[in-house]
C-alpha positions in Angstrom: 51.4 1.7 6.8 50.4 4.6 4.1 47.3 5.3 6.1 48.8 6.3 9.5 45.6 8.3 10.2 43.6 5.1 10.9 45.2 4.2 13.8 46.2 7.6 15.1 42.6 8.4 15.2 41.5 5.2 16.8 44.3 6.0 19.6 42.4 9.5 20.1 39.3 7.8 20.2 40.4 5.2 22.9 41.7 8.0 24.9 38.6 10.2 24.7 36.0 7.4 24.9 37.8 5.8 28.3 38.5 9.7 29.8 35.3 9.6 32.1 35.6 5.7 33.1 39.2 6.2 34.3 38.6 9.3 36.2 35.4 8.3 37.6 36.3 4.7 38.6 40.0 3.7 38.3 41.6 7.2 39.5 39.6 7.4 43.0 40.8 3.5 43.5 44.4 4.5 42.9 44.1 7.7 45.1 42.8 5.4 48.0 45.4 3.1 47.6 48.2 6.0 47.9 49.5 5.9 44.5 50.8 8.7 42.8 49.6 7.2 39.2 47.3 9.3 37.0 45.1 6.6 35.3 44.3 8.8 32.4 47.8 9.8 31.7 48.9 6.4 32.3 46.6 5.1 29.8 47.4 7.8 27.2 51.2 6.7 27.7 50.5 3.1 27.1 48.9 3.5 23.8 51.5 6.1 22.8 53.9 3.7 23.4 52.2 1.3 20.9 52.1 4.0 18.4 55.7 4.5 18.6 56.3 0.6 18.0 54.1 1.1 15.0 55.9 3.9 13.5 59.3 2.6 14.1 57.9 -0.3 11.9 56.2 1.7 9.3 58.7 4.7 8.9 61.7 2.5 7.0 58.9 1.6 4.4 57.9 5.1 3.7 61.4 6.8 4.1 62.0 7.2 0.2 58.5 8.0 -1.0 58.3 11.7 -0.7 54.6 11.9 -0.7 53.8 9.1 1.8 56.4 10.5 4.1 55.4 13.9 4.2 51.8 12.3 4.7 52.7 10.3 7.7 54.9 13.5 9.3 51.6 15.4 8.8 49.2 13.2 10.4 51.7 12.6 13.6 52.0 16.4 13.8 48.1 16.6 14.1 47.8 13.9 16.2 50.6 15.1 18.6 48.6 18.6 18.4 45.4 16.9 19.6 47.0 14.7 22.4 48.3 17.7 24.1 45.8 20.1 23.5 42.7 18.4 23.8 44.0 15.2 26.3 46.3 16.9 28.6 49.3 14.7 27.5 52.5 16.0 29.2 55.7 16.9 27.5 57.6 14.7 29.7 56.0 11.7 28.8 57.1 9.4 25.4 56.2 11.6 22.4 56.0 10.8 18.6 58.6 13.8 18.3 61.2 11.3 19.7 60.4 9.1 16.9 60.7 11.9 14.4 64.0 12.8 15.8 65.7 10.1 15.1 68.7 10.5 12.6 67.5 9.0 9.5 64.0 10.0 9.8 64.8 13.4 10.9 66.9 14.1 8.0 64.5 12.9 5.5 62.0 15.0 7.4 64.4 18.2 6.8 65.0 17.3 3.0 61.2 16.6 2.1 60.5 20.0 4.3 63.2 21.9 2.3 61.7 20.1 -1.1 58.2 21.3 -0.5 59.1 24.8 0.8 61.1 25.6 -2.5 58.2 24.3 -4.5 55.6 26.6 -2.7 58.3 29.5 -3.3 58.3 28.5 -7.1 54.4 28.9 -7.1 54.2 32.0 -5.0 56.8 33.7 -7.1 55.3 32.6 -10.5 51.7 33.4 -9.4 50.1 36.7 -11.3 49.1 37.9 -7.9 52.5 37.7 -6.6 53.3 41.6 -6.5 50.1 42.5 -5.5 48.8 43.2 -2.1 45.8 40.7 -1.0 44.6 43.9 0.9 45.1 46.7 -1.3 41.5 47.6 -1.2 41.6 47.9 2.4 43.5 51.1 3.4 43.9 50.9 7.3 45.1 47.3 6.9 47.6 47.8 4.0 49.8 50.4 5.4 53.0 48.5 4.2 51.9 47.7 1.1 52.8 44.1 1.3 53.3 42.1 -1.7 51.3 38.7 -1.9 54.5 36.6 -2.5 56.2 38.2 0.8 53.3 37.8 3.0 53.2 33.9 1.7 56.6 33.5 2.3 56.7 34.5 5.9 53.5 32.4 6.6 55.7 29.4 5.2 58.4 30.2 7.7 55.7 30.7 10.5 54.0 27.0 9.7 57.3 25.5 9.4 58.3 26.9 13.1 55.1 25.3 14.2 55.8 22.0 12.8 59.4 21.7 14.7 58.6 23.5 17.6 57.7 20.6 19.9 60.8 18.7 19.0 62.1 17.4 22.4 66.0 18.8 21.9 67.4 22.2 21.0 69.9 20.9 18.7 67.0 19.3 16.1 65.4 22.7 16.7 68.5 24.7 15.4 68.7 22.3 12.3 65.3 23.7 11.4 66.1 27.1 12.0 69.1 26.6 9.7 66.6 25.5 6.9 64.5 28.6 7.7 67.9 30.7 7.3 68.7 29.1 3.6 65.2 29.7 2.7 65.3 33.3 3.8 68.6 33.5 1.7 67.1 31.8 -1.4 64.2 34.1 -1.2 66.6 37.0 -1.0 68.3 35.6 -4.2 65.1 35.3 -6.0 64.0 38.9 -5.1 67.4 40.2 -6.1 67.2 38.3 -9.6 63.5 40.2 -10.3 64.8 43.4 -8.9 67.7 43.2 -11.9 65.2 43.0 -14.2 63.4 46.0 -13.2 66.3 48.4 -13.0 65.2 50.3 -15.8 62.0 51.3 -14.1 63.1 51.8 -10.7 59.6 53.6 -9.8 57.8 50.8 -11.4 55.3 48.8 -9.9 57.0 45.5 -9.3 60.4 47.2 -8.2 58.4 49.4 -5.7 56.7 45.7 -4.4 60.2 44.5 -4.0 61.3 47.0 -1.6 58.0 47.0 -0.1 58.5 43.2 0.5 62.0 43.4 1.8 60.7 46.1 4.1 57.9 43.5 5.6 60.4 40.6 5.7 63.0 42.7 7.8 60.2 44.3 10.2 58.6 40.8 10.8 62.2 39.0 11.4 62.9 41.9 13.8 59.3 40.9 15.5 60.6 37.3 15.6 63.9 38.2 17.2 62.5 37.5 20.7 61.1 34.3 20.1 63.9 31.8 21.5 
């Protein structure tokens, strides 16, 4: 159960390998019989149901091992992405996200997501390049003089959104949004702490970089305001 990619990849291979046969040989039979069943989707749905059974058995064993649980979530999200984008699976059909949405699993996912996000924030702010723009030598890109830590932080928020956006219910998505709001506030506090150390050099490099970071984050959040 610590290698979910084995069975997830196998199912994707089965779906891909059988697609032509189902479309060319089985679908015409169903159409001729007047059935509304889509052979490819029905085949995929049946295999996904097997995945759901396997996940339901595996998740309780991995729930309190952060590394294995996080790996499982990562692999499931990759599986879901390929299932929808490559194989045309429908959101109305059973999905692995329903398993990840179950209370005990979901709360664990939130906890682990927050833990790893805070670790990422620790590393980005302790980096030697934290307050330097990675585009500093490209004038037309670097108008806002965005320090690396601010850009990395906003990328972190974007990645979290990408991970939870396909959850089946708005209430679960809102819980993830709550986590993102916590992270924004945590980052604000960290910036304030660094700023207090720089008050004697308010025109210094790092103080200006903090102001640029705040301006950039505010601008990006304003852009995201229309994203339901």
